[in-house]
C-alpha positions in Angstrom: 92.1 103.2 98.5 90.6 106.1 96.7 92.5 108.5 94.4 91.8 111.2 97.0 93.6 109.2 99.7 96.5 108.7 97.3 96.8 112.4 96.8 96.7 112.9 100.6 99.6 110.5 100.9 101.6 112.4 98.3 100.9 115.7 100.1 102.1 114.0 103.4 105.3 112.9 101.7 105.9 116.4 100.3 105.3 118.0 103.8 107.8 115.6 105.4 110.3 115.4 102.5 113.3 116.4 104.7 112.4 114.1 107.6 113.1 110.5 108.3 110.1 109.2 106.3 109.4 106.4 103.8 106.3 104.9 102.1 105.4 103.0 105.2 104.8 106.3 107.1 102.7 107.6 104.2 100.7 104.3 104.2 100.1 104.6 107.9 99.0 108.3 107.5 96.1 107.2 105.2 95.4 104.0 107.2 96.6 101.5 104.7 98.9 98.5 104.9 102.3 99.4 103.5 101.9 96.6 101.0 98.6 97.7 99.5 99.8 101.3 99.5 103.0 100.4 97.7 101.1 98.4 95.1 98.5 101.0 94.3 101.1 103.9 94.2 103.3 102.0 91.8 100.6 101.1 89.4 98.9 104.5 89.4 102.1 106.6 89.4 104.3 104.4 87.3 107.0 104.3 90.0 107.4 103.2 93.5 106.7 105.6 96.4 110.4 105.2 97.4 111.5 106.3 93.9 109.2 109.3 94.2 110.6 110.4 97.5 114.2 109.9 96.2 113.6 111.9 93.0 111.9 114.7 94.8 114.8 115.0 97.4 117.4 115.0 94.7 115.5 117.7 92.8 115.2 119.9 95.9 118.9 119.3 96.8 120.0 120.5 93.3 117.9 123.7 93.7 119.5 124.4 97.1 123.0 123.9 95.7 122.3 126.3 92.9 120.5 129.0 94.8 122.3 129.0 98.2 125.7 128.6 99.7 124.8 125.4 101.7 127.6 122.9 101.9 127.4 119.6 100.1 127.7 117.8 103.4 124.8 119.7 104.9 122.6 119.2 101.9 123.4 115.5 101.9 122.3 115.2 105.6 119.3 117.4 105.1 117.9 115.1 102.4 118.4 111.8 104.2 121.8 110.6 103.1 124.1 109.1 105.7 127.4 110.2 104.0 128.4 112.8 101.4 129.7 109.9 99.2 126.3 108.1 99.1 124.6 111.5 98.3 127.1 112.3 95.5 126.6 108.9 93.9 122.8 109.2 93.9 123.0 112.8 92.8 125.2 112.0 89.9 123.1 109.0 88.8 120.0 111.1 88.8 121.2 114.4 87.4 124.2 113.3 85.3 126.5 115.8 87.2 128.1 115.9 90.6 126.9 118.2 93.4 129.9 120.4 93.0 129.2 120.7 89.2 125.6 121.6 90.0 126.8 124.9 91.5 128.3 126.0 88.2 126.3 128.1 85.8 125.1 126.2 82.8 125.0 122.9 84.7 122.4 120.5 83.3 120.0 119.3 86.0 116.8 117.3 86.1 113.6 118.6 87.5 111.1 116.2 89.0 107.9 118.0 90.0 105.4 116.9 92.7 102.8 114.4 91.5 99.2 115.4 91.1 97.1 112.2 90.7 94.3 112.6 88.1 92.2 109.9 86.5 91.2 110.9 83.0 88.9 109.0 80.6 89.7 109.4 76.9 87.0 107.5 74.9 85.1 104.5 76.0 86.8 101.2 76.8 85.6 97.8 78.0 87.0 96.1 81.1 85.3 92.7 81.6 84.9 91.5 85.2 82.6 89.5 87.4 81.9 89.5 91.1 82.3 86.4 93.2 82.0 85.5 96.8 84.2 82.8 98.4 83.8 81.4 101.9 86.9 80.4 103.9 89.4 78.5 101.7 92.5 76.5 102.4 95.5 75.8 100.2 98.7 73.8 100.4 101.5 75.8 99.0 105.2 76.6 98.9 105.6 80.1 100.4 108.3 82.7 100.3 108.6 86.2 101.6 109.5 89.1 99.2 110.3 92.7 99.8 107.5 95.2 99.1 109.8 97.1 96.8 109.6 94.5 94.0 106.0 95.2 93.3 105.6 96.5 89.8 109.4 96.7 89.3 109.9 95.7 85.7 113.6 94.8 86.3 112.8 92.4 89.2 112.1 88.8 88.4 111.9 87.4 91.9 108.4 85.9 91.7 108.9 84.3 88.2 112.2 83.0 89.5 110.3 81.5 92.5 108.0 79.7 90.1 111.1 78.4 88.2 112.6 77.3 91.5 109.5 75.4 92.5 109.4 73.6 89.2 113.1 72.9 89.3 113.0 71.5 92.8 109.9 69.3 91.8 107.4 70.9 94.1 104.7 71.7 91.5 103.9 68.3 90.1 103.5 66.6 93.5 101.1 69.4 94.5 99.1 68.9 91.4 99.0 65.2 92.0 97.1 65.9 95.2 94.2 66.6 93.0 92.2 64.5 90.5 92.7 65.3 86.8 90.5 68.2 85.8 90.9 69.8 89.2 94.6 70.6 89.1 94.4 74.4 88.9 97.4 76.2 90.3 97.1 79.3 92.5 99.5 82.1 92.9 98.6 83.5 96.4 99.6 86.9 97.5 99.2 88.1 101.1 99.5 91.8 102.1 102.1 92.6 104.7 100.8 93.7 108.1 101.2 97.4 108.8 104.8 98.3 109.2 106.1 95.1 107.6 108.5 95.4 104.8 107.8 92.0 103.2 104.8 90.1 101.8 104.2 86.4 101.3 103.7 84.8 97.9 102.7 81.2 97.7 102.3 78.6 94.9 99.8 75.9 95.6 96.5 74.0 95.1 93.2 74.0 96.9 93.0 71.9 100.0 89.5 70.4 100.4 87.7 67.1 100.4 89.0 66.3 96.9 92.6 66.6 98.0 94.6 63.5 98.8 95.1 64.1 102.6 97.9 61.5 103.1 100.0 63.0 100.3 99.3 66.5 101.6 100.6 65.5 105.0 103.8 64.4 103.4 104.3 67.6 101.5 103.7 69.6 104.7 106.5 67.6 106.4 108.8 68.4 103.5 108.3 72.2 103.6 104.9 73.2 102.2 102.5 75.3 104.3 98.8 75.6 104.9 97.5 79.0 103.5 94.0 80.0 104.7 91.8 82.8 103.5 88.8 84.4 105.1 85.4 84.8 103.5 85.6 87.6 101.0 84.0 89.2 97.9 86.2 89.3 94.8 86.4 91.2 91.6 87.6 88.7 89.0 89.4 89.6 85.8 90.7 87.4 83.0 94.3 88.1 81.9 94.9 87.2 78.3 98.5 87.1 77.1 101.6 85.0 76.8 103.4 86.1 80.0 103.0 87.9 83.3 102.9 91.3 81.7 99.1 90.8 81.2 98.8 90.6 85.0 100.5 93.9 85.6 98.3 95.5 82.9 95.2 94.2 84.6 96.4 95.5 88.0 97.0 98.9 86.4 93.4 98.9 84.9 92.0 97.8 88.3 93.4 100.9 90.0 93.0 103.4 87.2 89.6 102.3 85.8 87.8 99.8 88.0 88.3 101.4 91.4 87.4 105.0 90.4 84.3 104.0 88.4 82.8 101.3 90.6 83.2 102.5 94.1 85.0 99.3 95.2 88.4 99.2 96.8 90.8 96.4 97.6 90.8 94.9 101.0 93.7 93.6 103.1 93.0 90.0 102.2 94.7 87.4 100.0 94.5 88.1 96.3 95.4 85.4 93.9 95.9 84.3 90.3 94.4 81.0 89.1 96.4 79.1 86.4 93.8 76.7 85.0 94.7 73.1 84.1 92.1 73.4 81.3 91.8 77.1 80.6 90.4 78.8 77.5 92.6 79.6 74.6 94.9 82.6 75.2 94.0 82.9 78.9 97.1 83.3 81.0 95.3 83.3 84.3 92.4 84.8 86.3 93.1 87.5 88.8 91.0 87.5 91.9 91.1 90.7 93.9 89.3 91.0 97.3 87.2 94.1 97.4 84.6 96.0 99.4 82.1 98.7 98.5 83.0 102.1 100.0 
C-alpha cells in the first residue's frame, strides 16, 4: 500500500467520521485487506486506525459541546456511542473532564488534529535487505486466531503468550524433533485476514518437506497441529537483531516508512513469517520475510 493510498483512507475516515464506520470500511475503500491496512496504519501513524477514529470523534464532540447547545445525549449518538454513559466514560478518559464540564469556560480539553501522512528523510541511513523467491511451501504448526487490533499494540502480549503456551504445553520440542539436527528452524507464520474479517491466524511450526519425519508429523496432526501452506511468492528479507520482539516491530516500522516508499515494492496478501534459526548468527533474533510485489 502506498503512502498516497493511506492518505486517501484517512480522508475517507474524516469524511465519514459521524457514520457507522471503522477501519475495515477504510481498508475496503482503498482495496486492502483489513489486516494489512490495520498493520500499515499502526506502524506508520503510531496508533491503530480505531484509535485514530475514536480520538477524532472525541475531539469533534468536545468542540460541539463548547460551541453549540447540542445535548450530551445527542452528541453521544452523533459520534457513535450507544449510551450517554459509555460516551461520558470515553470522553472523560480522553479529555480529563466530563462532557458537562466541557461546556464551562476554562475547561481543559485535548485537541487531536487530522493526520497528514508524510515520509521525510533526515540524513542517510542503511537498511539491509535481500530479495528471495520461494515456491509453494508447507509447514506443520500450532495455529491460533488473534484480533486485528493487537497489531503493534505495545500493551498486548497475546502472541508472546502463545509462544509461552506452546512451550509450556510441550508442542515446540516435538515439532523440532520432526527435523534432523541443523534443520530445526522455527517459523512464526502470519496470515492476513480475508477482507472484512476481524481476526488473523498466527502459527508456530517447522517446514514440512522430504526431510520431515512423516509418521511423527501425522501424530502431531491428530493431536491438534495443522498444515499451513503458502503460495509461490517473492519476499523482502530483513535480519532483526536484538534481545526480544521489539526488534521485529522496529523492522516492520522501517519496512513501511523507508523500504516501501523508496523501492516501489508493497506487501501482498500472502503469509509473512519470522524464522528463528537453530544455529543463527550472534545477536540475530530472527529473520523477517515479507511477501512483496513491484508496483
